[in-house]
Each structure stands twice: as C-alpha cells, then as structure tokens.
C-alpha positions in Angstrom: 63.6 56.8 -74.5 67.2 57.3 -75.1 67.0 60.7 -76.3 68.9 63.4 -75.4 67.3 65.4 -72.2 67.6 69.0 -74.2 66.3 67.4 -77.3 63.4 65.6 -75.5 62.0 67.9 -73.7 62.6 70.6 -76.5 60.4 68.0 -78.9 57.8 67.9 -76.0 57.5 71.9 -75.7 57.5 72.5 -79.9 54.7 69.5 -80.2 52.3 71.3 -77.7 53.2 74.7 -79.2 51.9 73.3 -82.5 48.6 71.6 -81.3 47.9 74.8 -79.2 48.6 77.1 -82.0 46.4 75.1 -84.4 43.7 75.4 -81.4 44.6 79.0 -80.6 44.4 79.7 -84.6 40.7 78.0 -85.2 39.4 80.5 -81.9 40.9 83.6 -82.8 39.0 83.3 -86.4 35.8 82.6 -84.6 36.4 85.2 -82.3 37.6 87.8 -85.0 34.2 86.7 -87.0 32.0 86.7 -83.7 33.1 90.0 -81.8 35.1 92.1 -84.4 38.2 93.8 -83.9 37.4 96.1 -81.4 36.2 93.9 -78.6 39.2 91.7 -79.8 41.9 94.8 -79.2 39.9 95.2 -75.9 40.8 91.9 -74.4 44.3 92.0 -75.9 44.9 95.9 -73.9 43.3 93.8 -70.8 46.2 91.2 -71.2 48.6 94.0 -71.8 47.5 95.3 -68.4 47.9 91.8 -66.8 51.1 91.5 -68.2 52.3 94.9 -67.1 50.6 95.0 -63.5 52.2 91.2 -63.1 55.7 92.4 -64.3 55.8 94.9 -61.2 53.7 92.3 -58.5 56.1 89.6 -59.6 59.2 91.5 -59.1 61.3 88.8 -61.0 61.3 86.5 -57.9 59.8 83.7 -60.2 62.7 83.9 -62.7 64.8 84.6 -59.5 63.6 81.2 -58.0 64.2 79.2 -61.4 67.8 80.6 -61.4 68.4 79.5 -57.5 66.6 76.1 -57.5 68.5 75.1 -60.8 71.5 75.5 -59.3 70.6 73.0 -57.1 71.6 74.0 -53.7 68.6 74.6 -51.1 65.9 74.2 -53.6 63.3 74.1 -51.1 64.5 77.1 -49.2 64.7 79.0 -52.4 60.9 78.0 -53.2 59.8 79.2 -50.0 61.2 82.7 -49.8 60.3 83.0 -53.4 56.3 82.4 -52.7 56.4 84.4 -49.9 57.8 87.3 -51.2 55.6 87.1 -54.6 52.6 86.6 -52.4 53.3 90.0 -50.3 54.2 91.9 -53.8 50.8 90.6 -55.3 48.6 91.6 -52.2 49.9 95.2 -52.1 49.3 95.2 -55.9 45.8 93.9 -55.6 44.9 96.3 -52.8 46.1 99.2 -54.5 44.4 98.3 -57.8 41.0 98.4 -55.9 42.0 101.8 -54.6 42.3 102.8 -58.4 39.2 101.0 -59.8 38.0 104.1 -61.2 40.9 104.6 -63.4 39.7 101.3 -65.3 36.4 102.3 -66.7 36.3 100.6 -69.8 37.3 97.1 -68.1 35.4 97.8 -64.9 31.9 98.5 -67.3 32.6 95.3 -69.6 32.8 93.1 -66.2 36.5 92.3 -66.9 38.2 94.3 -64.0 37.2 91.8 -61.4 38.6 89.0 -63.6 42.1 91.0 -63.5 42.2 90.8 -59.6 41.5 87.2 -59.6 44.1 86.5 -62.2 46.5 88.1 -60.0 45.6 86.3 -57.2 45.7 83.0 -58.9 49.1 83.9 -60.8 50.7 83.7 -57.0 50.7 79.7 -57.2 50.9 79.4 -60.9 53.8 81.2 -61.0 55.4 79.3 -58.0 54.4 76.2 -59.2 55.8 76.3 -62.7 59.0 78.5 -61.3 59.9 75.0 -59.3 59.0 72.8 -62.2 61.3 75.1 -64.5 64.1 75.1 -61.6 64.1 71.3 -61.2 64.4 71.1 -65.0 61.1 69.2 -65.8 60.7 71.1 -69.1 58.6 68.6 -70.3 56.1 69.0 -67.8 56.3 72.6 -67.5 55.3 72.4 -71.2 52.1 70.1 -70.9 50.8 71.8 -68.2 50.9 75.3 -69.7 49.4 73.8 -72.9 46.4 71.7 -70.8 46.0 75.6 -69.4 45.9 77.0 -72.6 43.2 74.5 -74.6 41.3 75.4 -71.2 41.3 79.0 -71.4 40.2 78.6 -75.2 37.2 76.3 -74.5 35.7 78.2 -72.0 36.3 81.4 -74.2 34.4 79.9 -76.9 31.7 78.9 -74.7 31.5 82.2 -73.1 31.6 84.3 -76.4 29.2 82.0 -78.0 26.8 82.6 -74.9 27.0 86.5 -75.8 29.8 87.6 -72.4 32.0 89.2 -75.0 34.9 90.9 -73.1 33.9 89.4 -69.9 33.8 86.0 -70.9 37.5 86.5 -73.2 38.6 87.7 -69.4 36.9 85.0 -67.2 38.3 82.1 -69.5 41.8 83.4 -69.3 41.4 83.0 -65.6 40.1 79.6 -66.1 43.2 78.5 -68.1 45.9 79.7 -65.3 43.6 77.8 -62.9 43.8 74.7 -64.7 47.4 74.8 -65.1 48.2 75.4 -61.9 46.0 72.5 -60.6 47.7 69.9 -63.7 51.1 71.0 -62.7 50.7 70.4 -58.8 50.7 66.6 -59.7 54.1 66.6 -60.4 55.3 69.4 -57.9 57.9 68.1 -55.4 59.4 71.2 -53.8 58.0 71.7 -50.3 57.6 75.0 -47.8 60.4 75.1 -45.3 62.0 77.5 -42.9 64.7 80.2 -45.0 67.0 82.7 -43.9 67.7 85.9 -44.7 70.7 85.1 -46.9 68.0 83.0 -49.1 66.0 86.2 -49.6 69.4 88.3 -50.1 70.0 86.2 -53.0 66.5 86.0 -54.7 66.3 89.8 -54.3 69.7 90.4 -55.6 69.2 88.3 -59.0 65.6 89.4 -59.0 66.3 93.3 -58.9 68.2 92.8 -62.1 65.6 90.1 -63.4 63.0 92.4 -62.9 64.5 95.3 -64.9 65.4 93.3 -67.4 61.9 92.0 -67.8 60.4 95.4 -67.6 62.8 96.2 -70.6 61.3 93.2 -72.5 58.1 93.7 -71.8 58.1 97.4 -73.2 58.7 95.4 -76.6 55.5 93.3 -75.8 53.1 95.7 -74.6 54.2 99.5 -75.0 53.2 99.2 -78.7 49.6 97.9 -78.0 48.9 100.7 -75.1 50.1 103.6 -77.5 48.3 102.1 -80.5 45.4 102.0 -78.0 46.0 105.8 -76.8 46.6 107.5 -80.5 44.4 105.3 -82.5 41.4 102.6 -81.7 40.4 99.4 -79.9 40.2 97.9 -83.5 43.5 99.0 -84.5 44.9 97.1 -81.3 43.2 94.2 -82.9 44.2 94.2 -86.1 48.1 94.7 -84.6 47.7 91.9 -82.4 46.3 89.5 -85.0 49.2 90.1 -87.2 51.5 89.7 -84.7 50.3 86.4 -83.3 49.9 85.2 -86.9 53.7 85.5 -87.4 54.7 83.6 -83.8 54.5 80.6 -85.8 57.8 81.6 -86.8 58.6 81.6 -83.3 57.6 77.7 -82.4 61.2 76.3 -82.2 62.8 79.9 -80.8 60.7 79.6 -77.4 60.6 75.9 -76.8 64.7 75.7 -77.3 64.7 78.7 -75.1 62.5 77.4 -72.2 64.3 74.2 -72.2 68.0 75.5 -72.2 67.7 78.3 -69.8 67.9 75.8 -66.6 70.3 74.0 -68.5 72.8 76.9 -69.2 72.7 78.0 -65.7 73.5 74.6 -64.3 76.4 74.2 -66.9 77.7 77.8 -66.0 77.8 76.8 -62.5 79.7 73.8 -63.3 81.9 75.8 -65.7 80.8 73.4 -68.7 81.3 76.4 -71.1 81.5 74.1 -74.4 78.1 73.0 -73.7 76.8 76.6 -73.2 78.7 77.3 -76.9 77.7 74.5 -78.6 74.0 74.7 -77.4 73.7 78.6 -78.7 75.1 77.4 -82.2 72.7 75.0 -82.5 69.6 76.9 -80.9 70.6 79.2 -83.8 70.3 76.9 -86.8 67.2 75.0 -85.5 65.1 78.4 -84.8 65.8 79.9 -88.1 64.6 76.7 -89.7 61.2 77.7 -89.3 61.3 81.4 -88.9 62.8 81.6 -92.7 60.5 79.9 -94.5 57.7 82.0 -92.4 59.2 85.4 -93.2 59.1 84.2 -97.2 55.6 82.7 -96.9 54.5 86.0 -94.9 55.5 87.9 -97.9 54.2 86.0 -100.6 50.7 85.4 -98.9 50.1 87.3 -95.9 47.5 89.7 -97.2 45.4 86.7 -98.6 45.7 84.6 -95.3 44.6 87.8 -93.2 41.4 88.2 -95.8 40.5 84.7 -95.8 40.7 83.9 -92.2 40.3 86.8 -90.0 38.1 89.1 -92.3 38.5 91.8 -94.5 39.0 94.7 -91.5 42.3 92.6 -90.7 44.0 92.5 -94.1 45.5 96.3 -93.9 47.7 94.7 -91.5 49.3 92.8 -94.4 52.5 95.4 -94.1 52.7 95.3 -90.1 52.9 91.2 -90.6 55.4 91.2 -92.8 57.7 93.8 -90.9 56.9 91.4 -87.6 58.3 88.6 -89.8 61.5 90.2 -89.9 61.3 91.0 -86.3 61.5 87.5 -85.6 64.2 86.6 -87.1 65.9 89.4 -85.4 64.4 88.2 -82.1 66.2 84.3 -82.3 69.5 86.3 -81.5 68.1 89.1 -79.1 66.2 86.4 -77.4 69.0 83.6 -76.5 71.4 86.4 -76.2 69.8 88.0 -73.2 68.6 84.5 -72.0 72.1 83.3 -71.9 73.2 86.3 -70.2 70.4 85.9 -67.3 71.3 82.0 -67.3 75.0 82.5 -66.6 73.8 85.2 -63.8 74.8 88.3 -65.7 71.7 89.7 -65.2 72.6 93.5 -64.5 74.5 93.4 -68.2 71.1 92.0 -69.6 69.2 94.6 -68.0 71.8 97.6 -69.3 71.4 96.5 -73.3 67.5 96.1 -72.6 67.1 99.2 -71.1 68.4 100.7 -74.0 66.3 99.1 -76.1 63.0 99.7 -74.5 63.4 103.3 -73.8 64.1 103.4 -77.8 61.1 101.6 -78.1 58.8 103.8 -76.3 60.3 106.9 -78.0 60.1 105.4 -81.6 56.5 103.7 -80.9 55.2 107.7 -79.8 56.8 109.3 -82.7 55.9 106.7 -85.4 52.4 105.5 -84.2 50.4 108.9 -85.1 52.2 109.2 -88.2 52.3 106.1 -90.0 49.8 103.8 -87.8 50.8 100.2 -86.7 53.0 99.7 -89.3 55.2 102.3 -87.2 54.5 100.2 -84.3 56.3 97.3 -86.0 59.2 99.1 -87.8 59.9 100.9 -83.9 59.9 96.9 -82.6 62.4 95.9 -85.2 64.8 98.9 -84.5 65.3 98.7 -81.1 65.0 95.3 -81.1 68.0 95.2 -83.7 69.9 97.6 -81.4 69.2 95.0 -78.5 70.2 92.3 -80.1 73.9 94.1 -81.1 74.5 95.1 -77.3 73.6 91.8 -76.0 76.3 89.9 -78.4 78.8 92.5 -77.4 78.7 91.3 -73.5 77.8 87.5 -74.0 81.0 87.6 -76.8 83.3 88.5 -73.7 82.1 85.4 -71.8 81.7 82.7 -74.5 82.5 82.3 -78.3 79.7 83.0 -80.1 79.3 81.0 -83.6 76.9 80.7 -86.0 76.8 77.2 -88.1 77.0 79.0 -91.5 76.5 75.9 -93.6 73.3 75.2 -91.9 72.2 79.0 -92.4 73.2 78.8 -96.0 71.0 75.4 -96.9 68.2 77.0 -94.8 68.4 80.1 -97.4 68.7 78.0 -100.2 65.5 75.7 -99.3 63.4 79.1 -98.8 64.4 80.2 -101.7 63.4 77.6 -104.0 60.3 77.1 -101.9 59.4 81.2 -102.7 59.9 80.4 -106.5 57.2 77.9 -105.9 54.9 79.6 -103.9 55.4 82.8 -106.1 54.9 81.0 -109.4 51.9 79.4 -108.0 50.5 83.2 -107.0 50.8 84.2 -110.5 48.9 81.4 -112.3 46.3 80.8 -110.0 43.8 83.3 -108.7 43.6 83.3 -105.0 39.8 83.6 -104.7 39.1 81.4 -101.7 40.8 80.2 -98.5 41.5 76.7 -100.4 43.2 77.9 -103.0 45.5 79.7 -100.6 45.8 77.1 -98.1 47.1 74.7 -101.5 50.9 77.0 -101.9 50.9 76.8 -97.7 51.1 73.3 -97.8 52.8 72.4 -101.2 55.6 74.8 -100.1 56.0 73.8 -96.4 56.4 70.1 -98.4 58.8 71.6 -100.6 60.9 73.2 -98.2 60.6 70.5 -95.6 62.0 68.1 -98.4 65.0 70.2 -99.6 66.0 71.4 -96.1 66.6 67.3 -95.1 68.7 66.8 -98.9 70.4 70.2 -97.9 71.7 69.5 -94.8 72.9 66.2 -93.8 73.6 67.2 -90.4 69.9 68.4 -89.2 68.6 65.2 -91.4 70.8 62.8 -89.2 69.9 64.4 -85.8 66.1 64.4 -87.0 66.3 61.0 -88.0 67.9 59.6 -85.1 65.3 61.4 -83.0 62.3 59.9 -85.3 64.0 56.2 -84.9 64.4 55.9 -81.2 60.7 57.3 -81.1 59.9 54.3 -83.4 58.6 56.9 -86.0 58.8 55.9 -89.3 61.4 57.6 -91.4 61.1 57.7 -95.3 64.5 55.4 -96.8 65.0 58.1 -99.3 66.3 60.5 -96.8 
C-alpha cells in the first residue's frame, strides 16, 4: 500500500485493539450485571493464576525465540529448540499442578481447575506459533490472529454465562479463545521442525534466563496486586480493581500496538547497527503513545465516577479513585514499557532484569503495606510508585546505549489540546446533571472530537503523517485540515 512497514503493522494492531476493546467493553458490562463483582473477581484470579503459572512453565523461551528468529539466522532451528523446551517445562508444570490440586479448592469446586490445565497445554502450541510469527516480523497477522481469538473467547463466555455456567463458563471461554487464535495463526505459519544443536539451546537459554527473570518482575506489576487484594480483602474487591484497570487500559492502545510492532524491528536494527532508526522510533513512539494516554487521564478524572456507575453498576463506582491513579500509571507505563522493551530487543536482557527486579520487589512490599490500610487504592499507588522507579532505572541504563529524545513540541501540543478538552468537558459537567448514561456519553464523544481537531491543528507533523497514511489507504481526509 506504499505505507511504511512499522506504520502499517502498528495500524493493524491498533485497529484490532479498538475493535476488541469495544466488544470486550460491552461483554464486561454484561458480565458485571449478570454475575456481579464477586464472580468476576474469581475469574480475574483465575487469569492471574494462569499468568503466573504460565510465566514459570514458559521459562521465557517464547520471548527468546522471538529474539533469535528475528535476527534471521537459522530460524527453524531456534523455533524447534524453543518448542521442545517449552513443551518440557509445561508438562512438568501440569503434573505438579495435578499433584497439588487440593490447594486450588475454589477453582476446583467451581469447575475451573480443569480449564486451567487445558489452557496451559494449549498454550504450548499457541505460544510456539505466535513466537514464530512475531519473530518473522508478521505483526499484522499476529494482531489479527489475537483479535479473532479474543472475539471467539468473548462469544463463548457470553453464551456460557447466559446458560448459567458462571466462573466455569468464563474459564472455558478463555480456553476456546486460545484454541481459536492458534488455529487461525497456523495458516500463516512458515517455520518448520528441524534438527537443532546444543548451541541453539544454549543461545535460547542464555537469553531466556534473563527474559524469564525480567518477565517475572513485570508480572509482579500485573498480578501481585490482585493476589494480595484477594488475600486481604474479597473477590468483589478484586473485581472492582480489575474493572478500573481494564477501563483505563484505553490509554494504552497505541502503546501496546507500537511496542509489539517495534520489538522485532529494533532487534534487527540492533543486530545491523542502525542506531539512528532505533532512536527515531523510540522518540516517535513516546509522542504517539502520549497522544491517547493524556486525554484519557483527563477524561477519567472528570467523568470516571459516572462512567463506572452507569456502565458497570453501583458497586463499581467505589473504584473511581483507583481509576484516576491507574490513569496516571498509564502515563508512566509508556516510558517504562518502551525503556525495558528496547533493552530486551537490544540484547540487554540482564540489565532489564536488574531494574525490573528492584521495582518488582518494591511493588510486593508496598502492596502488602498499603492494601490492608487503604484498600484497592493502595494497590494502585504501589503500582504507580514502583513503575516510576522502574522507568527511571531503565532510562539510566538505556541512555548509555542510545540517545533518548522526547519530541517536546508534540508533547506540548498534546498537553494544550488536552487542557482545552478538559475545560470543555468540565464545563459540560458543571452545567448538565449527569443523570443517565446518555448524558455521560455526550461529553465523552464531544470531548474526543474537540481533542482530535485541536491536536491536528496544533501539531502539523502528526497531522501530515496521518494524512499521508490516510491518502495512501484511500481514506477521505478533510481539506480544512
């Protein structure tokens, strides 16, 4: 289409994220009103267990495979070695879980434990296929396959919940989504099982060891808060906290789309010594990520309480303070995520682990201290503090390798447009009583339109880039812009 590869693949990922989030948003509203915060909280804990156990069973081999395959040297051999190692780790993990089944009483009694085992087994093939696709740089296909899997999961979950299966239905739908995504991706998978040598295993394990440790630290941010909330508080509190987290993930659309697309590219640029491309991509990634995160923060602060109340129900409104804090977390996450991801892509996984480990340990300590005292808001504060620490430390390490620049003009334009939008939305709320969901949606839509027009008017660089992409895709572009 004449569009740069990074732009095209990021756009595909971004579009699918928007579509998925809209579908997930509606389904979560349905689940919240149908099964309530307690069952949702139990499902989120199921997801937490899967993430933590999957981290140990995967051993970081998936990420290591992406790294080695992306370098373009013997991709089939590295894929084969990674698949074997992951299969062995998962098999041992499943056997250990069966032996320790009595410790998962809640999951077992709800019929979700067996789904946990099935999900881990299917993840062997899912992880292998998607690691290969990512390593080959096919991020558009990667995003599309994930989207189809996510939509399949939601459809099965909605039907299962409607039929009254509750937690087991949600867990079973999760497994169905993994299976669907795997089947779709196989059509575009072009790697093969071949013989490999000890050096392939050694190269994978050397990288995967530090990637595993780094991923462990990242997962502490993602999961430790929910585990500790579930321990000190209730499943309903887990549900409210996770709903606030998922809602504010709107701010991370562009961040995740760019990060997943850029990782294999940066890996290849690092291998070929193209430092200029690495520095430019990081600078632009900051600007485009803040393009959405800043206005979402402003909107969450001004309308978050009403959005939670009308969309999810009265019991979720108490997550407003948590939502605002987590919106700030998403700003910090932009820098933290790109700093640590670029360290990994540049084969500096050991350094990435060191900075992540500090933040991860601090996260657990702060969660244990703050959650019993101030509840779920304490978990959000712990995440904010430790993620900021992680970002600062990661920047120090990365700055020794490349020059880190922030496009100040673009950031300033984003802040100006967000400020004007905030004045508009704040004025609307002062004048119009937000008594129903439609009156809440009006400032959301109009605020987004105001912000979009202003940012295109203020920042010619962003406007010209988006216009070029739209023109090449034959999408109409207004002449007055």
